BABADREN-169881 format. One record per residue (C-alpha): residue number from 1; residue in three letters; x, y, z. Coordinates in Angstrom, 1 decimal, padded with zeros to 4 digits. Last residue first. Example, Ala and Ser with C-alpha at 12.3 -4.5 7.8 and 13.67 -1.06 7.14 Angstrom:
BABADREN-169881
2_SER_013.7_-001.1_007.1
1_ALA_012.3_-004.5_007.8
***
This chain:
BABADREN-169881
616_GLN_128.6_084.5_046.2
615_TYR_127.5_085.1_049.8
614_ARG_123.9_083.9_049.6
613_ASP_124.4_080.9_047.3
612_MET_127.3_079.7_049.3
611_MET_125.2_080.2_052.4
610_THR_122.4_078.1_051.0
609_GLY_124.8_075.3_050.1
608_LEU_126.5_075.4_053.5
607_LEU_123.1_075.0_055.2
606_HIS_122.0_072.1_052.9
605_ASP_125.3_070.2_053.5
604_ASN_125.0_070.8_057.2
603_PHE_121.4_069.5_057.3
602_ALA_122.2_066.4_055.4
601_THR_125.3_065.7_057.5
600_VAL_123.3_066.1_060.8
599_THR_120.6_063.7_059.7
598_VAL_123.1_061.1_058.4
597_GLU_125.0_061.4_061.7
596_PRO_122.0_060.6_063.7
595_TRP_121.2_063.2_066.4
594_THR_122.7_063.5_069.8
593_ILE_121.3_063.6_073.4
592_ASN_123.5_063.3_076.4
591_LYS_121.3_062.0_079.2
590_SER_121.8_062.6_083.0
589_GLY_119.3_065.4_083.0
588_TYR_118.9_066.5_079.4
587_TYR_122.2_067.7_078.0
586_ILE_122.4_068.4_074.2
585_GLU_125.5_067.1_072.5
584_ARG_126.8_068.3_069.2
583_GLN_128.5_071.5_070.4
582_GLY_127.8_074.9_068.8
581_PRO_128.5_075.9_065.2
580_VAL_130.5_079.1_064.9
579_VAL_128.6_081.7_062.8
578_GLY_131.0_084.0_060.9
577_ASN_128.8_084.3_057.8
576_PRO_130.9_081.8_055.8
575_LEU_130.7_079.3_058.7
574_ALA_133.4_079.1_061.4
573_GLY_135.0_075.7_061.9
572_PRO_138.5_076.8_060.8
571_ASP_138.7_079.3_063.7
570_ASN_141.4_081.8_062.8
569_SER_144.8_081.6_064.5
568_THR_146.4_085.0_065.1
567_SER_149.7_086.3_066.4
566_THR_149.3_090.0_067.1
565_ASP_152.2_090.5_069.5
564_LYS_153.1_094.2_069.4
563_ALA_155.4_096.2_067.2
562_THR_152.4_098.1_065.7
561_ALA_149.1_096.7_066.7
560_ASN_147.1_097.7_063.7
559_VAL_144.2_095.4_064.6
558_LEU_144.2_093.8_068.0
557_GLY_143.1_090.1_068.0
556_VAL_145.8_088.9_070.3
555_TYR_147.2_092.0_072.0
554_MET_146.7_091.0_075.7
553_ASP_146.3_094.2_077.7
552_GLY_145.2_092.9_081.1
551_ILE_142.2_093.7_083.1
550_PHE_139.9_093.1_080.2
549_PHE_142.0_090.9_077.8
548_ASP_144.2_088.8_080.1
547_ARG_142.3_088.6_083.4
546_VAL_138.8_088.8_081.8
545_PHE_139.7_086.0_079.3
544_ALA_141.5_083.7_081.8
543_PHE_138.6_083.8_084.3
542_VAL_136.2_083.4_081.3
541_ARG_137.7_080.1_080.4
540_GLU_138.2_078.8_084.0
539_PRO_134.6_079.6_084.8
538_HIS_133.4_077.3_082.0
537_VAL_129.7_076.6_082.7
536_THR_128.6_079.7_084.7
535_ASN_130.8_082.5_083.6
534_ILE_128.7_083.8_080.7
533_GLN_125.4_084.3_082.4
532_HIS_123.9_084.4_078.9
531_GLY_125.5_081.1_077.8
530_ALA_129.1_080.0_077.4
529_GLY_130.6_077.0_075.6
528_TYR_132.7_079.2_073.3
527_VAL_133.1_082.9_074.3
526_LEU_132.7_085.5_071.6
525_ALA_134.7_088.7_072.0
524_TYR_134.5_092.3_070.9
523_MET_136.9_095.1_071.8
522_LEU_136.6_098.8_071.1
521_GLY_139.6_101.1_071.5
520_ARG_140.2_101.7_067.8
519_GLU_139.9_098.1_066.8
518_GLU_139.8_094.9_068.9
517_HIS_138.8_091.4_068.0
516_VAL_138.4_088.2_070.0
515_ILE_137.0_084.7_069.1
514_GLY_136.5_081.8_071.5
513_GLY_138.2_079.9_074.2
512_PRO_140.3_077.6_072.1
511_VAL_141.9_075.1_074.6
510_GLY_145.6_075.8_075.4
509_THR_145.1_075.0_079.1
508_ASP_145.2_078.6_080.2
507_ASP_142.5_079.7_077.8
506_TYR_143.0_080.4_074.1
505_TRP_142.0_083.2_071.7
504_THR_140.9_082.7_068.1
503_THR_140.9_085.6_065.7
502_ASN_137.8_085.9_063.5
501_PRO_136.2_089.3_064.0
500_ARG_135.5_090.7_060.5
499_GLN_137.8_093.7_059.7
498_ALA_137.1_097.4_059.4
497_PHE_134.9_097.2_062.5
496_GLY_131.8_099.4_062.5
495_GLN_131.4_102.8_060.8
494_VAL_134.7_104.6_060.4
493_GLY_135.7_108.2_061.4
492_GLY_137.3_107.1_064.7
491_TRP_133.9_106.0_065.8
490_THR_130.6_105.0_064.0
489_THR_128.3_102.4_065.5
488_ASN_125.9_100.3_063.4
487_GLN_128.6_097.6_062.9
486_ILE_128.9_097.4_066.7
485_ALA_125.1_097.1_067.3
484_VAL_124.8_094.4_064.5
483_GLU_127.7_092.5_066.1
482_LEU_125.7_092.6_069.4
481_SER_122.6_091.3_067.6
480_PHE_124.7_088.5_066.2
479_HIS_126.0_087.5_069.6
478_ALA_122.7_086.2_070.9
477_SER_120.7_088.1_073.6
476_LEU_118.3_085.4_074.8
475_ALA_119.6_082.6_072.6
474_ASP_122.9_082.2_074.4
473_ASP_125.2_079.3_073.5
472_ASN_128.0_081.4_071.8
471_GLY_128.4_083.6_074.9
470_SER_128.7_087.3_074.3
469_PHE_131.2_090.1_074.6
468_TRP_131.3_093.9_074.6
467_LEU_134.5_095.6_075.8
466_ILE_135.2_099.3_075.9
465_GLY_138.5_101.1_076.5
464_VAL_138.6_104.6_078.1
463_ASN_141.3_106.8_076.6
462_ASP_139.4_110.0_077.5
461_ALA_139.1_111.1_073.8
460_THR_138.3_107.6_072.7
459_ALA_135.7_107.2_075.4
458_ASN_134.2_110.5_074.4
457_ALA_133.9_109.5_070.7
456_MET_132.6_106.1_071.7
455_LEU_129.9_107.6_073.8
454_GLU_128.9_110.0_071.1
453_ASP_128.6_107.2_068.5
452_MET_126.8_105.0_071.1
451_PHE_124.0_107.5_071.7
450_ASN_121.0_105.7_070.1
449_ILE_122.7_102.3_070.7
448_PRO_122.2_102.9_074.4
447_ALA_118.5_102.0_074.2
446_SER_116.3_105.0_075.2
445_SER_115.1_105.3_078.7
444_PRO_111.5_104.5_079.8
443_ASP_112.4_101.7_082.1
442_VAL_109.1_100.2_083.3
441_GLY_106.6_101.1_086.1
440_GLU_104.3_102.8_083.6
439_PRO_103.6_105.8_086.0
438_ASN_107.2_106.2_087.0
437_ASP_109.3_104.8_089.8
436_TRP_110.6_101.7_088.1
435_GLU_109.3_098.5_089.6
434_TYR_112.1_095.9_089.4
433_HIS_110.9_092.4_089.3
432_ILE_113.1_091.0_092.1
431_TYR_116.0_088.6_091.7
430_SER_118.6_087.0_094.0
429_GLU_116.4_087.9_097.0
428_TRP_117.5_089.4_100.3
427_LEU_114.5_089.9_102.6
426_LYS_114.4_093.4_104.0
425_ASN_114.4_095.0_107.5
424_VAL_117.8_093.8_108.7
423_PRO_120.0_095.7_106.3
422_ALA_123.4_094.1_105.6
421_HIS_126.5_094.8_107.7
420_ILE_128.4_092.0_106.0
419_ALA_129.0_090.0_109.2
418_SER_125.6_090.9_110.7
417_ARG_123.7_089.7_107.6
416_THR_125.8_086.5_107.3
415_THR_125.1_085.6_110.9
414_ASN_121.5_086.5_110.6
413_ASP_121.1_084.0_107.7
412_ASN_119.5_085.9_104.8
411_MET_122.4_085.4_102.5
410_TRP_122.8_081.7_103.3
409_HIS_119.1_081.0_103.0
408_GLN_118.8_082.9_099.6
407_PRO_122.0_081.3_098.1
406_HIS_120.1_078.5_096.3
405_VAL_121.9_075.2_096.5
404_LEU_123.1_074.4_093.0
403_GLY_121.6_071.6_090.9
402_ALA_119.6_073.9_088.6
401_ARG_122.5_076.2_087.7
400_PRO_123.2_074.3_084.5
399_SER_119.6_075.1_083.6
398_ASN_117.6_072.1_082.3
397_VAL_117.6_071.6_078.5
396_TYR_121.3_072.5_078.7
395_PRO_122.9_072.9_075.3
394_ILE_121.0_076.1_074.7
393_ASP_122.1_078.2_077.7
392_THR_120.0_081.4_078.0
391_ILE_117.0_079.7_076.4
390_ASP_116.5_077.6_079.5
389_PHE_113.0_076.1_078.8
388_TYR_111.4_075.3_082.2
387_SER_109.3_078.4_082.2
386_ALA_108.1_077.5_078.7
385_ASP_106.0_074.5_079.8
384_ARG_106.2_070.9_081.2
383_LEU_109.4_070.0_079.4
382_GLU_109.4_066.7_077.5
381_SER_109.2_068.5_074.1
380_TRP_112.7_070.0_074.9
379_PRO_114.1_066.5_074.5
378_TYR_112.9_066.1_071.8
377_THR_111.8_068.7_069.3
376_ASN_108.1_069.3_068.5
375_ASN_106.3_071.3_071.1
374_LEU_109.1_073.1_072.9
373_THR_111.1_073.5_069.7
372_TYR_108.3_074.9_067.7
371_GLU_107.5_077.3_070.5
370_LEU_111.2_078.3_070.4
369_VAL_111.1_078.9_066.7
368_MET_107.9_080.9_066.6
367_ASP_108.8_082.9_069.7
366_ARG_112.0_083.9_068.0
365_ILE_110.3_084.8_064.8
364_ASP_108.1_087.5_066.3
363_CYS_107.8_088.9_062.8
362_GLY_104.2_088.0_062.4
361_TYR_103.5_085.1_064.7
360_TYR_100.0_084.2_063.5
359_THR_099.9_085.8_060.0
358_ASN_103.3_084.4_059.0
357_ILE_104.9_087.0_056.7
356_GLU_104.4_086.4_053.0
355_GLY_106.4_084.7_050.2
354_ALA_104.6_081.4_050.5
353_LEU_107.5_079.1_051.3
352_THR_105.5_076.0_052.4
351_LYS_106.1_075.3_056.0
350_ASN_102.6_074.2_056.9
349_PHE_100.0_076.0_059.0
348_SER_097.7_074.7_061.7
347_SER_094.7_076.8_062.6
346_PRO_095.4_078.8_065.7
345_ASP_095.1_076.8_068.9
344_ASN_092.5_078.0_071.4
343_GLU_090.8_074.6_071.8
342_SER_094.3_073.2_072.8
341_ARG_095.7_070.2_071.0
340_PRO_096.4_067.2_073.0
339_ARG_100.0_066.4_073.6
338_THR_102.5_063.9_072.0
337_LYS_105.9_063.4_073.5
336_THR_108.5_063.4_070.7
335_GLN_109.5_060.8_068.1
334_LYS_106.8_061.8_065.6
333_ALA_108.0_065.4_066.1
332_TRP_111.2_064.6_064.2
331_PRO_109.3_064.4_060.9
330_SER_107.9_067.9_061.6
329_ASN_104.2_068.2_060.9
328_PHE_104.2_071.8_062.2
327_ASN_101.0_071.3_064.3
326_LYS_101.3_073.7_067.2
325_HIS_100.7_072.6_070.8
324_ALA_099.7_075.4_073.2
323_ILE_102.5_076.7_075.4
322_THR_101.6_077.0_079.1
321_ARG_102.9_080.1_080.8
320_ARG_105.5_081.0_083.3
319_HIS_107.7_084.0_083.8
318_HIS_110.6_084.5_086.2
317_GLY_113.0_087.2_085.2
316_ILE_116.2_088.1_083.5
315_LEU_115.9_090.5_080.6
314_SER_113.3_092.9_082.1
313_SER_112.2_096.1_080.5
312_SER_108.9_094.7_079.1
311_ARG_108.8_093.0_075.8
310_ARG_110.8_090.2_077.2
309_SER_109.6_087.5_074.9
308_PHE_109.6_083.8_076.0
307_GLY_106.7_083.3_078.4
306_HIS_104.6_086.5_077.8
305_VAL_102.6_085.7_074.6
304_ARG_099.4_087.7_074.4
303_GLU_101.0_090.8_073.0
302_GLY_100.2_090.0_069.5
301_ILE_099.7_086.3_068.6
300_ASN_097.7_087.5_065.7
299_GLY_100.9_088.9_064.1
298_TYR_103.4_091.1_065.7
297_LYS_105.5_093.5_063.7
296_VAL_108.9_094.0_065.3
295_GLU_110.2_097.5_064.6
294_LEU_113.4_097.9_062.8
293_SER_115.1_101.2_062.1
292_PRO_117.2_101.2_059.0
291_PHE_120.9_100.3_059.4
290_LYS_123.2_103.2_059.4
289_GLY_125.2_104.1_056.3
288_GLY_125.7_102.0_053.1
287_LEU_128.9_100.3_054.0
286_GLN_130.0_098.7_057.3
285_PRO_133.7_098.3_057.4
284_TYR_133.7_095.3_057.2
283_THR_130.3_094.4_055.9
282_LEU_127.3_093.0_057.8
281_ASN_124.3_092.3_055.6
280_LEU_121.1_092.4_057.7
279_ASP_118.8_089.4_057.3
278_TYR_116.3_090.7_059.9
277_GLY_114.1_092.5_057.3
276_CYS_110.9_090.8_058.3
275_LEU_110.5_089.2_054.9
274_HIS_114.2_087.9_055.0
273_ASN_113.8_086.3_058.5
272_GLN_110.5_084.8_057.4
271_GLU_112.2_083.2_054.4
270_GLN_115.1_081.9_056.5
269_ILE_112.8_080.5_059.1
268_TYR_110.8_078.6_056.4
267_ASP_114.1_077.3_055.0
266_PHE_115.0_076.0_058.5
265_PHE_111.5_074.5_058.8
264_GLY_112.0_072.4_055.7
263_ILE_115.6_071.4_056.7
262_ASP_114.5_070.0_060.1
261_TYR_117.8_069.5_061.9
260_GLY_115.7_068.7_065.1
259_ILE_114.5_072.4_065.2
258_LEU_116.5_073.3_068.3
257_GLN_119.2_070.8_067.3
256_PRO_120.1_073.3_064.6
255_TYR_122.2_075.0_067.3
254_THR_124.6_077.6_065.7
253_GLU_122.5_077.9_062.5
252_VAL_119.4_078.1_064.6
251_VAL_120.9_080.9_066.7
250_GLN_122.1_082.6_063.5
249_SER_118.5_082.6_062.2
248_ILE_117.3_084.0_065.6
247_PRO_119.7_086.9_065.5
246_ILE_117.3_089.8_064.7
245_ASN_114.5_088.6_067.0
244_GLU_115.8_089.1_070.6
243_PHE_117.9_092.2_069.7
242_VAL_114.8_093.8_068.2
241_SER_112.3_093.1_070.9
240_ALA_114.7_094.2_073.5
239_ASP_115.7_097.6_072.0
238_LEU_119.4_097.5_071.4
237_LEU_122.4_097.7_073.7
236_ALA_121.3_095.1_076.2
235_PRO_124.7_093.6_076.8
234_SER_125.4_089.9_076.6
233_SER_128.6_090.4_078.6
232_CYS_129.5_094.0_079.6
231_GLY_132.4_096.3_079.5
230_VAL_134.1_099.4_080.9
229_LYS_137.8_100.2_080.8
228_ARG_140.1_102.8_082.3
227_PHE_137.6_104.8_084.4
226_LYS_139.4_107.2_086.8
225_VAL_137.3_107.8_089.9
224_SER_135.9_110.8_091.9
223_ARG_135.2_112.9_088.9
222_ARG_134.3_116.5_089.8
221_SER_137.6_118.1_088.7
220_ALA_137.2_116.4_085.3
219_ASP_133.9_118.3_084.7
218_LEU_131.1_115.8_084.6
217_GLY_129.3_114.9_081.4
216_PHE_131.8_112.1_080.7
215_TYR_130.7_110.4_083.9
214_ALA_127.0_110.8_083.0
213_LYS_127.7_109.0_079.6
212_LEU_129.7_106.3_081.4
211_ILE_126.9_105.6_083.8
210_TYR_124.4_105.6_080.9
209_PRO_126.6_103.1_079.0
208_ILE_126.9_101.0_082.1
207_PHE_123.3_100.7_083.2
206_ARG_121.9_099.6_079.8
205_GLY_124.5_096.8_079.2
204_ALA_123.9_096.2_082.9
203_TYR_120.8_094.5_081.5
202_SER_122.9_091.5_080.5
201_GLU_126.2_091.4_082.5
200_GLY_128.6_093.8_084.0
199_LEU_132.1_095.2_084.1
198_LEU_133.6_098.4_085.4
197_TYR_137.4_098.6_085.4
196_LEU_138.8_101.5_087.5
195_PRO_142.4_102.7_087.1
194_ARG_143.7_103.8_090.5
193_THR_143.6_107.5_091.5
192_GLN_140.4_107.5_093.5
191_LEU_140.9_104.0_094.8
190_GLY_143.4_105.1_097.4
189_PRO_140.7_107.1_099.0
188_PHE_138.9_104.1_100.4
187_VAL_136.1_105.6_102.6
186_LYS_136.0_108.7_100.5
185_THR_136.3_106.5_097.4
184_LEU_133.0_104.8_098.4
183_ASN_131.3_108.1_098.9
182_GLU_132.2_109.3_095.3
181_LEU_131.3_105.9_093.9
180_PHE_127.9_105.9_095.5
179_ALA_127.3_109.4_094.0
178_LEU_128.3_108.0_090.6
177_PHE_125.9_105.0_091.1
176_ASP_123.0_107.2_092.1
175_SER_123.6_109.5_089.1
174_ALA_123.7_106.6_086.7
173_VAL_120.6_104.8_088.0
172_ARG_118.8_108.2_088.0
171_GLU_119.8_108.8_084.3
170_GLU_118.6_105.2_083.6
169_ASP_115.0_106.0_084.5
168_GLY_112.6_106.2_087.5
167_ALA_115.0_104.7_090.1
166_ALA_113.2_103.5_093.2
165_GLY_112.8_106.0_096.0
164_GLY_109.0_106.2_096.3
163_LEU_109.2_104.8_099.8
162_GLY_112.9_104.6_100.7
161_SER_115.2_102.3_098.8
160_THR_117.8_099.9_100.1
159_SER_120.5_097.8_098.4
158_TYR_120.6_094.3_099.8
157_GLY_119.5_092.7_096.5
156_THR_118.0_095.5_094.4
155_GLY_116.2_098.4_096.1
154_VAL_118.5_101.0_094.6
153_PRO_119.7_100.0_091.1
152_SER_122.2_098.4_091.6
151_ASP_123.7_095.8_094.0
150_VAL_127.5_096.2_093.9
149_PHE_130.1_093.5_093.7
148_PHE_133.6_094.9_094.3
147_VAL_136.8_093.3_092.9
146_ASP_140.4_093.9_093.8
145_THR_142.3_092.2_091.0
144_PHE_143.8_088.9_089.7
143_ASN_142.8_086.3_092.3
142_HIS_139.9_088.5_093.4
141_TRP_138.2_087.1_090.2
140_SER_137.4_083.8_092.0
139_TYR_138.4_080.9_089.8
138_GLU_139.4_078.6_092.7
137_ASN_136.0_079.0_094.3
136_PRO_135.5_077.8_097.8
135_SER_132.1_076.2_098.7
134_VAL_128.7_077.2_100.0
133_GLY_126.1_074.4_099.8
132_ILE_126.3_070.8_098.7
131_PRO_125.2_071.2_095.1
130_SER_127.5_074.3_094.9
129_MET_127.1_077.9_095.9
128_ILE_130.1_080.1_095.6
127_ASN_132.6_081.8_097.9
126_PRO_135.7_083.5_096.5
125_GLY_133.5_085.5_094.0
124_LEU_132.8_085.2_090.3
123_ASN_131.8_081.5_089.8
122_GLU_128.3_082.4_088.5
121_LEU_126.1_081.5_091.4
120_LEU_127.7_083.2_094.4
119_ALA_129.2_086.3_092.8
118_SER_126.3_086.7_090.4
117_ALA_123.8_086.3_093.3
116_MET_125.8_089.1_095.2
115_SER_125.3_091.2_092.0
114_SER_121.6_091.0_092.7
113_TYR_119.2_090.9_089.7
112_GLY_116.6_093.7_089.8
111_PRO_117.0_094.9_086.2
110_GLY_117.8_092.1_085.4
109_GLY_121.5_093.0_085.2
108_ALA_124.5_092.3_087.5
107_LEU_127.2_094.9_088.1
106_TYR_130.8_094.1_088.8
105_ILE_133.3_096.8_090.0
104_MET_137.1_096.3_089.4
103_TRP_140.4_097.6_090.6
102_PRO_143.6_098.2_088.6
101_ASP_147.0_098.7_090.4
100_SER_148.4_102.1_090.9
99_SER_148.9_101.7_094.6
98_ASN_149.9_104.3_097.2
97_THR_146.9_104.7_099.4
96_SER_146.4_101.1_100.3
95_THR_143.0_100.2_101.8
94_ILE_141.9_098.0_099.0
93_SER_145.3_096.3_098.6
92_GLY_145.8_095.6_102.3
91_ASN_146.1_091.8_101.9
90_LEU_146.3_091.2_098.2
89_HIS_143.5_090.8_095.7
88_GLU_141.0_092.2_098.2
87_PHE_137.3_091.4_098.0
86_GLY_134.6_094.1_098.0
85_TRP_131.0_093.6_098.9
84_PHE_128.7_096.5_098.1
83_PHE_125.1_097.6_098.9
82_LEU_123.8_100.8_097.2
81_THR_121.8_103.1_099.4
80_ASN_118.6_105.1_099.4
79_ASN_117.3_105.6_103.0
78_PRO_118.0_109.4_103.0
77_MET_115.7_109.9_100.0
76_ASN_114.9_113.6_099.8
75_PRO_117.6_114.1_097.1
74_THR_119.4_110.8_096.3
73_GLU_122.7_110.9_098.1
72_THR_123.5_107.4_096.9
71_SER_124.3_106.4_100.4
70_ILE_126.6_103.4_101.2
69_SER_125.5_100.1_102.6
68_GLY_127.9_097.4_103.7
67_ALA_130.8_095.2_102.8
66_PHE_134.6_094.9_103.1
65_SER_136.7_091.9_102.4
64_ARG_140.0_090.2_103.4
63_PRO_140.5_087.1_101.2
62_SER_139.1_083.8_102.4
61_SER_140.8_080.9_104.2
60_TRP_138.6_077.9_104.5
59_THR_135.8_077.0_107.0
58_VAL_133.0_079.1_105.4
57_ASN_129.9_077.3_106.8
56_PRO_128.3_080.5_108.0
55_LEU_130.5_083.5_107.7
54_PRO_133.0_084.4_110.5
53_ASP_133.2_087.9_111.8
52_ALA_135.7_090.5_110.4
51_VAL_134.0_091.7_107.3
50_GLU_135.5_095.2_107.2
49_PHE_132.9_097.9_106.8
48_TYR_133.5_099.4_110.3
47_GLN_137.3_099.3_110.0
46_PRO_137.1_101.1_106.6
45_TRP_134.7_103.7_108.1
44_GLU_136.9_104.5_111.1
43_GLU_138.8_107.4_109.5
42_GLU_139.1_106.9_105.7
41_SER_136.1_109.2_105.3
40_TYR_132.3_109.1_105.0
39_ALA_130.7_111.7_107.2
38_HIS_130.7_111.4_111.0
37_SER_128.7_109.1_113.3
36_PRO_130.9_106.1_112.7
35_MET_129.2_102.7_112.9
34_GLY_130.7_100.8_115.9
33_GLN_127.7_098.7_116.6
32_TYR_125.5_098.3_113.5
31_THR_123.2_100.9_112.0
30_HIS_121.0_099.2_109.5
29_PRO_120.3_100.5_106.0
28_SER_116.7_101.2_105.1
27_SER_113.9_099.4_103.3
26_TRP_110.6_099.9_101.5
25_SER_109.9_097.1_099.1
24_ARG_107.0_098.9_097.4
23_SER_104.4_096.5_098.9
22_ASP_106.1_097.0_102.3
21_ALA_105.7_100.7_102.1
20_PHE_102.0_100.3_101.3
19_SER_101.6_098.0_104.3
18_ALA_103.4_100.4_106.5
17_PHE_101.3_103.3_105.3
16_HIS_098.2_101.2_105.9
15_TYR_099.2_100.4_109.4
14_ILE_100.3_104.0_110.2
13_VAL_097.0_105.4_108.8
12_PHE_094.9_103.0_110.8
11_VAL_096.9_103.7_114.0
10_LEU_096.5_107.4_113.5
9_THR_092.7_106.9_112.9
8_LEU_092.5_104.9_116.1
7_ALA_094.3_107.6_118.0
6_THR_092.1_110.4_116.6
5_GLN_089.0_108.4_117.5
4_ILE_090.3_107.9_121.0
3_ALA_091.0_111.6_121.3
2_PRO_087.6_112.5_119.9
1_MET_086.0_110.2_122.6
***
């Protein structure tokens, strides 16, 4: 009897342990036939990782690629790996041991967003998802360099994590990544001496500065790679609540369609922006020292709003909530869909300039503006709730990715799994809500802006270039917050850029692609017609930019470029504060929505008038 009871107890413990492990996304790499039994090296491992078997529905010629799980050497966590998929620029270029050509690694953000999803949904890799399924991509970045997509942190995408093995902070993310790099370059030793270009998006703006900081902390003899440039689009360099709210005035100036060109509400936004201290004055170079610390003061709405604001550590996630109707008495609202007021609505308020912070929203101005849009401005007022509001790509009421076939089925197909040597005991998802391994379950690490001066000093000393860039259509982490971060950074003895970024760059068709500026090893760029996931709408534009300015050394926009091509052409459409107005059309399904010319002209005249008063 005791033996039976012991066996039952053991079964009970194993069952509940497995359930707990499953709840924490426990996973491990899979051992496929032919996996070498010896340590990572150039013997047998490249052949094992090569993607030699056909991929589902891929009937066209694809570049040679390598994929699989590589250990992060996390202490006491043998199942912790990062998953990679690398595509060759030229046949044999990844395995070559005598090349000096650049190579690239791409990191998605989230945290918890798979870089494989970036490759498939954002026009980065050779195979992409289209409305009909997987399709070839003429703008794949392997056309100009060897490119590796890596799922990070551990547990993201096809990266694996043992029980309790999730990263607890950014230092762990960085140490895991550098250990992965060391093992990767044992498999492909030619990569050790080639210049590495590390690029990412969104929350990778947290990962990459910490990775670079850890890299600079290593003795040169212990560095397994040679960083040449690092960069990130829409980078999370500031605290989330700050970088979301600081630029909201500039977002409305770029896309006044959000408020239906309502002049009265625009003036109210400007007043609230000033009262909350968000109207920072950027000078070139920045004068007056570092900007004062800003802390968003919430009103009665407090922490109850979870649909728009990312007050947790996530930038890309899936949140839903119903937005109560607010009575702003906007003239444009009369043309929108009417809704019954909620019993829990705050008392309505008007837009009278009262000289005090709004008691309901406090300084959460972005939520105020976006809730106004959702309730009062057609066509956004037609949306069911905030979860359908794509604030990452303003001209698109519905996400530009909405019509694409989701890659989940293709990535979880057993044929795909086997071909790319993926784990078999986890479900691949494009995004997971990343649970950091600490009591709060959030990223406790300080925003990179707090050590950016030190990072820039080390980058300058090591000749590592840095690129921060944004899309002009992004309201999640708009470009003004990035410009604030740059002007609050001191390097080379000067705070911020010495000149305002205003040089136009052009894509391969001669169309203006945006603004670019580089000083003292730091490059900033603004991409026209691009949102948060910057390569989605105009892949040809970002393809040319990354090829020429990140991997290449195009000198357009470079300050003090002695004897180099520095031909410039400033954008004549930029406003006095540097804001570049967005496009006139708003896309809603098959409709192109525009506003009456008289409405647009009246608003633009008022906007220019207020700016002339402000900048005189």
